[in-house]
Each structure stands twice: as structure tokens, then as C-alpha cells.
C-alpha positions in Angstrom: -35.0 0.7 -7.4 -36.7 2.8 -4.5 -36.6 5.9 -3.9 -32.8 6.1 -1.7 -34.3 9.6 -0.7 -36.8 8.3 1.5 -34.5 6.0 3.9 -31.5 8.6 3.8 -32.4 11.2 6.4 -33.5 7.9 8.8 -29.7 6.7 8.7 -28.5 9.7 9.6 -27.2 10.0 12.7 -24.2 11.9 15.0 -20.4 10.3 15.4 -21.3 10.1 19.0 -24.2 7.8 18.1 -23.2 5.7 16.0 -20.1 4.3 17.8 -22.8 3.8 21.0 -23.5 0.2 18.3 -19.8 -0.6 19.0 -19.6 -2.8 21.9 -16.7 -4.9 24.2 -15.1 -7.6 21.9 -16.5 -6.4 18.2 -13.6 -6.6 15.7 -14.3 -3.7 14.2 -12.5 -2.7 10.7 -11.1 0.7 9.6 -10.8 1.8 6.2 -7.3 2.0 4.6 -5.2 4.9 4.6 -6.0 8.9 4.0 -9.5 7.1 2.8 -9.9 6.8 7.0 -13.0 8.0 8.6 -11.5 11.0 11.0 -15.0 11.8 12.8 -15.9 8.1 13.1 -11.9 7.1 15.2 -12.8 10.1 16.7 -16.2 8.8 18.6 -15.1 5.7 19.1 -12.0 6.8 20.8 -13.8 8.8 22.8 -15.9 5.4 23.5 -13.1 4.0 25.3 -14.6 4.4 28.9 -17.4 2.1 27.9 -16.1 -0.4 26.1 -12.7 -3.3 27.1 -10.9 -5.5 23.9 -12.6 -4.0 21.0 -9.7 -5.3 18.1 -9.4 -2.8 15.6 -7.9 -4.2 12.3 -6.7 -1.5 10.4 -3.8 -1.2 7.5 -1.6 1.8 7.0 -2.8 4.2 9.6 -2.5 7.7 8.2 -4.0 9.5 10.8 -2.7 9.5 15.0 -4.0 6.2 15.9 -5.1 7.4 19.5 -6.8 3.9 19.4 -3.2 2.6 19.4 -2.4 5.4 23.2 -1.1 3.3 26.4 -3.9 4.3 28.4 -6.4 3.1 26.2 -5.0 -0.6 26.7 -7.9 -2.0 27.8 -10.4 -0.6 25.7 -8.8 -1.6 22.6 -6.5 -3.7 20.6 -5.0 -2.8 17.2 -4.2 -5.7 14.8 -2.2 -4.7 12.3 -2.4 -6.0 8.9 1.0 -3.8 7.4 2.9 -1.4 10.6 3.1 2.1 10.2 4.2 5.2 12.7 1.3 5.6 14.6 1.3 1.6 15.3 4.8 0.5 16.0 5.6 1.6 19.6 2.0 -0.4 20.2 3.7 -3.5 18.7 7.1 -3.2 20.1 5.3 -3.1 23.4 2.8 -5.9 23.4 -0.4 -3.6 22.9 -0.4 -4.6 19.7 -0.7 -7.0 17.0 0.2 -8.1 13.4 -1.1 -10.7 11.4 1.1 -10.9 8.3 -0.6 -11.4 4.6 -0.4 -10.4 1.1 -2.1 -7.3 0.6 -3.7 -9.5 -3.0 -5.6 -12.2 0.2 -6.5 -9.9 2.7 -10.6 -9.2 1.6 -10.4 -12.9 2.0 -9.7 -12.9 5.8 -13.3 -11.6 6.0 -15.0 -13.0 3.1 -14.2 -16.5 4.8 -14.7 -15.6 8.2 -10.6 -16.0 8.6 -11.6 -12.2 10.8 -14.8 -12.4 11.1 -16.3 -8.7 10.7 -17.9 -7.0 13.6 -18.9 -3.6 11.9 -16.5 -1.3 9.1 -16.0 2.4 9.9 -15.8 3.8 6.6 -16.1 7.1 4.5 -17.5 7.9 1.1 -18.6 10.6 -1.4 -22.2 11.9 -1.4 -24.6 9.5 -2.9 -25.5 10.2 -7.2 -29.0 10.0 -8.0 -29.3 6.4 -7.9 -28.5 6.3 -4.4 -25.0 4.7 -5.3 -21.6 6.4 -3.0 -18.3 6.3 -4.0 -15.6 4.5 -1.8 -13.3 7.4 -3.3 -9.4 7.1 -2.7 -10.1 3.2 -0.7 -11.5 0.4 -2.0 -8.9 -2.1 -1.4 -10.1 -4.1 1.7 -12.8 -1.8 3.1 -15.2 -2.5 0.1 -14.8 -6.4 1.7 -14.8 -5.3 4.7 -18.1 -3.5 4.7 -19.7 -6.6 2.5 -19.3 -9.1 5.3 -19.4 -6.5 8.2 -22.8 -6.7 10.1 -22.8 -3.7 11.0 -21.4 -0.8 8.8 -21.0 3.0 9.9 -20.6 5.8 7.0 -19.3 8.9 7.3 -19.7 11.2 4.2 -17.8 13.4 3.3 -18.1 16.2 0.3 -14.7 16.5 0.2 -13.9 12.5 -1.0 -13.1 13.1 -4.8 -15.9 10.8 -6.7 -13.9 7.8 -8.1 -15.1 5.1 -11.0 -14.8 1.8 -9.9 -16.7 0.4 -6.9 -19.4 1.6 -5.2 -21.4 0.7 -2.7 -25.5 1.8 -2.2 -27.0 3.4 0.8 -29.4 0.3 1.7 -25.9 -1.4 2.1 -25.2 1.5 5.0 -26.9 1.1 9.0 -25.7 4.4 9.7 -24.6 7.7 7.8 -22.4 10.5 9.8 -22.7 13.6 8.0 -18.9 15.6 8.5 -16.7 17.2 5.5 -13.5 17.5 6.3 -10.4 17.7 4.6 -9.0 14.5 3.3 -6.0 13.4 5.3 -2.8 14.1 3.0 0.5 12.5 1.9 3.1 15.4 1.6 5.4 14.2 -1.3 8.9 12.3 0.4 12.2 14.4 0.3 14.1 13.7 -2.6 17.9 13.3 -2.1 20.8 12.5 -4.6 21.4 9.2 -3.6 17.8 8.4 -4.3 17.7 10.5 -7.6 20.7 8.0 -8.6 18.8 5.3 -8.1 15.5 6.5 -9.9 17.1 7.0 -13.1 19.0 4.1 -12.9 15.7 2.1 -13.0 14.6 4.7 -15.5 16.8 3.0 -17.5 15.1 0.0 -17.1 11.6 1.2 -18.3 10.4 0.9 -21.8 7.9 2.8 -23.8 4.2 1.6 -23.7 5.4 -0.4 -20.0 2.6 -0.3 -18.0 3.7 0.6 -14.0 3.7 -0.7 -11.1 5.5 1.8 -7.9 5.3 1.4 -4.0 5.4 4.2 -1.9 8.6 6.5 -0.9 11.2 8.6 -2.0 12.5 5.9 -4.4 9.4 5.4 -6.4 8.6 9.2 -7.0 12.3 9.6 -8.2 11.8 7.2 -10.5 9.1 9.5 -12.2 11.4 12.4 -12.2 13.4 10.5 -15.0 10.7 9.3 -17.2 9.3 12.4 -19.3 11.3 10.9 -22.0 9.4 7.6 -22.4 6.2 7.4 -24.9 2.8 5.8 -23.4 3.4 4.8 -20.3 0.5 2.9 -18.2 -0.9 2.3 -14.7 -1.8 -0.6 -12.9 -0.8 -0.2 -9.2 -2.0 -0.3 -6.1 -1.5 2.8 -5.5 -0.2 6.1 -6.8 0.5 9.7 -6.2 0.9 13.1 -7.2 3.9 12.5 -9.7 1.8 10.3 -11.9 -0.1 12.9 -12.5 2.3 15.4 -13.4 3.0 12.8 -15.8 -0.4 12.0 -17.1 -0.4 16.4 -17.7 2.7 15.6 -19.6 1.3 13.6 -22.0 3.5 10.6 -20.9 1.3 8.2 -19.4 -1.3 7.8 -21.7 -3.0 4.1 -20.8 -3.2 3.0 -24.7 -0.7 0.3 -24.9 -2.5 -0.8 -21.9 -2.8 -4.9 -22.4 -6.1 -4.7 -20.5 -8.1 -1.5 -19.1 -6.9 0.3 -22.0 -7.3 3.7 -21.3 -7.7 3.4 -17.8 -5.6 4.3 -14.4 -6.7 1.2 -12.0 -5.5 1.5 -8.6 -7.3 -0.1 -5.4 -6.1 3.5 -3.6 -4.5 6.5 -3.7 -2.9 8.4 -1.2 -1.3 12.2 -2.2 -2.0 15.9 -2.0 -5.2 17.8 -3.0 -3.5 17.8 -6.8 -4.3 14.0 -6.4 -7.4 14.4 -5.5 -8.9 16.8 -7.5 -7.0 15.2 -10.5 -9.2 11.7 -10.1 -12.6 13.4 -8.9 -15.5 12.2 -11.2 -12.1 11.5 -13.6 -13.5 8.9 -16.1 -10.2 7.0 -16.8 -9.4 6.9 -13.2 -10.9 3.5 -11.7 -9.9 2.4 -8.6 -11.1 -0.9 -7.6 -11.0 -3.9 -5.3 -7.5 -5.3 -4.3 -7.8 -8.9 -4.6 -8.4 -7.8 -8.3 -5.7 -5.3 -9.0 -3.3 -7.0 -7.0 -3.9 -10.8 -8.7 -1.0 -11.8 -10.3 -2.9 -13.6 -12.5 -4.7 -10.2 -13.8 -1.4 -8.3 -13.0 0.5 -11.1 -15.7 -2.2 -10.1 -18.3 -0.6 -7.0 -19.1 2.6 -6.8 -21.6 5.4 -5.5 -20.3 4.8 -5.1 -16.7 7.1 -2.7 -14.6 7.4 -3.9 -11.3 9.2 -1.5 -8.8 9.1 -1.6 -5.4 11.5 -0.9 -2.5 13.7 -2.8 0.0 15.4 -2.8 4.0 18.0 -5.4 2.9 18.6 -8.2 0.2 21.2 -10.5 1.0 24.7 -12.1 -1.1 21.7 -14.9 -2.5 18.8 -12.5 -3.4 16.2 -12.6 -0.2 14.6 -9.5 0.1 13.6 -7.8 3.4 11.4 -5.1 3.5 9.8 -5.1 6.6 11.7 -5.8 9.6 14.3 -3.8 11.1 15.8 -7.1 13.0 13.0 -8.9 14.7 11.4 -5.4 14.8 8.4 -5.3 12.5 8.4 -1.8 10.2 5.7 -2.0 8.3 4.6 -5.2 6.5 4.7 -7.4 2.8 1.9 -4.9 1.5 1.7 -5.7 -2.2 5.7 -5.9 -3.3 5.1 -9.8 -3.8 2.1 -9.4 -5.9 3.1 -7.5 -8.1 6.9 -8.9 -8.0 5.2 -12.5 -9.3 2.7 -10.8 -11.6 5.4 -9.0 -13.4 7.3 -12.5 -13.6 4.2 -13.7 -15.3 4.1 -10.7 -18.0 5.5 -10.8 -21.0 8.7 -8.8 -21.0 7.2 -7.9 -17.7 10.2 -7.3 -15.0 10.2 -6.7 -11.5 12.9 -4.4 -9.8 13.7 -4.0 -6.0 15.5 -0.8 -5.3 17.0 0.4 -2.1 20.0 2.8 -1.0 22.9 0.9 -0.3 23.8 2.1 3.0 21.7 3.2 6.2 22.1 5.0 9.0 24.2 7.7 7.4 26.6 5.6 5.5 27.2 3.5 8.4 25.1 0.6 7.7 25.0 -1.7 4.4 21.9 -2.6 3.0 23.3 -5.4 0.9 24.2 -7.7 3.4 25.8 -11.4 3.8 22.6 -12.5 5.4 19.8 -10.4 6.4 19.0 -9.5 10.3 18.9 -12.0 12.7 15.2 -11.9 13.4 14.1 -10.6 10.1 11.8 -12.4 7.8 12.4 -13.0 3.8 9.5 -10.8 2.0 10.1 -11.5 -1.6 12.0 -15.1 -1.8 15.0 -15.3 -3.6 13.1 -17.5 -6.2 11.2 -14.5 -7.2 13.5 -11.5 -7.2 15.0 -10.7 -10.3 16.8 -6.8 -10.8 18.0 -5.5 -7.6 19.3 -1.5 -8.2 20.9 0.7 -5.8 22.9 3.9 -6.7 25.9 2.0 -7.7 24.3 0.7 -10.0 21.8 -2.4 -11.4 21.8 -5.9 -11.2 19.6 -9.2 -12.6 19.6 -11.9 -10.8 17.7 -14.2 -12.9 19.7 -17.3 -13.8 22.1 -16.7 -11.6 24.3 -19.0 -9.0 25.0 -18.2 -5.2 28.1 -17.5 -6.5 27.4 -14.7 -9.6 24.5 -13.3 -7.3 27.0 -12.8 -4.5 29.3 -11.3 -7.2 26.6 -9.2 -8.8 25.2 -7.5 -5.5 28.9 -7.1 -4.0 29.5 -5.2 -7.2 26.5 -2.8 -6.3 26.9 -2.0 -3.2 29.0 0.4 -1.0 32.7 0.5 -2.4 33.1 0.9 2.0 31.6 -2.7 2.4 32.8 -4.8 -0.6 36.2 -6.0 0.7 33.9 -6.6 3.8 31.2 -8.6 2.4 34.0 -10.6 -0.2 35.1 -12.1 3.3 31.8 -12.8 4.9 31.1 -14.8 1.4 34.0 -16.5 1.5 33.2 -17.2 5.0 30.2 -18.5 4.2 31.0 -20.6 1.4 29.0 -18.8 -1.1 32.5 -17.9 -3.0 
């Protein structure tokens, strides 16, 4: 292998110099979530007066996403593969777009030129002795974007933890911007009494030796609070956060019983605080891999006793799950929910769980509904759904006819809405 040190210095430029190579009409894919490269994004935004119609492809934006501001509409157009708080307004005002895609299949969009990548903006660790950089906390689609891009610009950050799994050699980078700054952190969510009740219910379904997938938010984090009496749990999840660290330190999560990759925490990206980042840094038991592996239902299904835990916005009385829309408003996206629901379904003794509060808007709206909101998409089909959990109980919809499903779901809805749901179901002909 060539001595990478001889070419490293030649690739170092300022952030402003690097983004001068981004031209009008380019498609730019930005590294994901807390792994996004802030210095490069800031420099790109500053270049706005010099470019038009630059497409910004991103999933969960954890930074301010200034490229989605109204005054930059002519310069940048965001194409979201997931919609988060910083980009929702742009989509609602038709200054941005949303492209539906299962998380596991996003790398294919780049590889088969459904979305050809002109430029990838990524954040990496500095190189090791062989000249390889770690993708750190964002491998997911970031690696595929870097592999497919015509131009790769990397922010080197000494604060990025070095994780096992995927890496990229300096030879694959066109420009390097050295900029150390704190990583974006996701603070732990507030867990209320409702979330605790749901978490306690979900925890009763988790058996010793299970391998877990956890989504993002208060409910998955609440589940972790009630797993302290379990033994030898494992992690194969698209992401994990600080709560997993606490259970690992307590000896609850050991990964010993995993059917594949035993002894290893497997994820495709990480979101949390510095506590999480320090835990994974140079940790030989943590392996971060591309999403087309981690979220592949075939891979997931090879785990015995796989438990998939995800949340939702609504579940209708047929069992259809809406986890991404409020009415016709795109609130988030499918993400990896269906990947893991289907993977858990293939798993020997595996189960999938959709967990949600029974109400929204301070108790004014039932999340268990006769029909999904008008305009809302179905995220997980009624054919895929298994367990549904609220603070009022647990129901297993597998093998139940439509009448039985309606009765079961009404039984875990908020008591104030049960009579209305019964009447609606009778009017619709379900009961």
C-alpha cells in the first residue's frame, strides 16, 4: 500500500475552497444525523449566492439545515429521505421534496443511479496507520454515497469516535477539511408516566437472550428502563442511544446469545450524547455497518428471538399503522420500521411491536382510530403488524380476523373513546 502521508497534505483545503467544487445543478448527499459535517454544510450555505438549484439529499437533519431556509430557495432544494423538524416547513411550503424509500434500500438509490450522486459531504475520523478513516457514528447510507459520488469532501474531526466496521481509505477522498468541533448530540427524551406504562408493558414481551431493535424516542427509551431483570440481551438495531450503554454497563446487554455476530453491538448509525460516543470509541464490541446489511430483513431474520420495537402516530381498527404522517402532512418517514417488522417476522420466536400512547393532543384525540387520517399513508400494513401496545395493554393481532382486531384494539384505546370507536366500527361494518 502506498504511503498515504505523501498525498494527505495535498488534499487538505479550507471548507470554503472545498465547496467551490459544488456547482449549479449538482446533487449533494450529506452524511446522516449526528454524523453530518457541520463545517462543510456551513460553507455550502455561504456559497448560496454563487449557485442555483443544488439538490441536497439527506435523511434525519440534526443540525439547523440552513439550506432549507426560504431565502435560499433558488440556491438549494432539499430532497428528504426522512423529514425532521428543521426541514418540515420547507416541505409544507413546497420548497422541498420527499422521496419515499425503505431505509434498507437507500444505498441502492445511489448505486443503481436512481439518484446519481455528484458530491458527498461526509465526516470522518482522522486516518489510522494504514490510511483508513472510520465513518464513526454514520455509516448507513453515508458509505454508499461516498462510494458512488463523483466528488467526496470529508471533514476530519478528532471528536468523531472510531468505530469498528466500515471504513474508507484516504485515496477515495478528493478534499479533506480539518475541523475539530463537538459532535451533534441527541439529548435523552423526557419520559413521562404514559411512556413508562407503555415501556413496562413492552418489557413483559422481551425474553432473556432476545436481540433488540429500538427506534428513536421516549417510548423505546422507556422500554430500556424496565429491562434490568433480563439476562444476555443483544443489539442488532439501525441505531442505539445512551439507554443501551446503561444496560451494557449493568451487564444486561452482553450480546452473548445472538445467532449472528455474537458478542457484537450491531447498528448502522448512532444518536446520543458524549457518553454514547465515548462508549463506542475504539470499542471492539461495537460494529457499525451499512444500512443495506443491518436493516436487511433477511439478515434480521437470522436472529433467533428477534424483538423489533417501534412507535406510531396512529393504528386503525384493521391494524394498519401510520408512523409518518399527520393527516396529509409528511411528519417523518418509514425509516427502518418495515425492515425490522418483516425481519422479526422471519425470526424463529421473533416478535414485532408497535407501541404508542392511546391519545394525542393532551387526550383530545385517540391514536386508535376507525380510519387513518384522510391523506395519511400506511407505513406498516395490516398484513405485517403483530403486537400493538399502549399504556392500557397489549394485543397480538396475528391470526385475528378484522372483527377480532377491532375488538382487541378498542380494548387498549383510551376508555373515553371506546364507545365512539365501537359505534364507528359498527357503522363501517367491522363489528
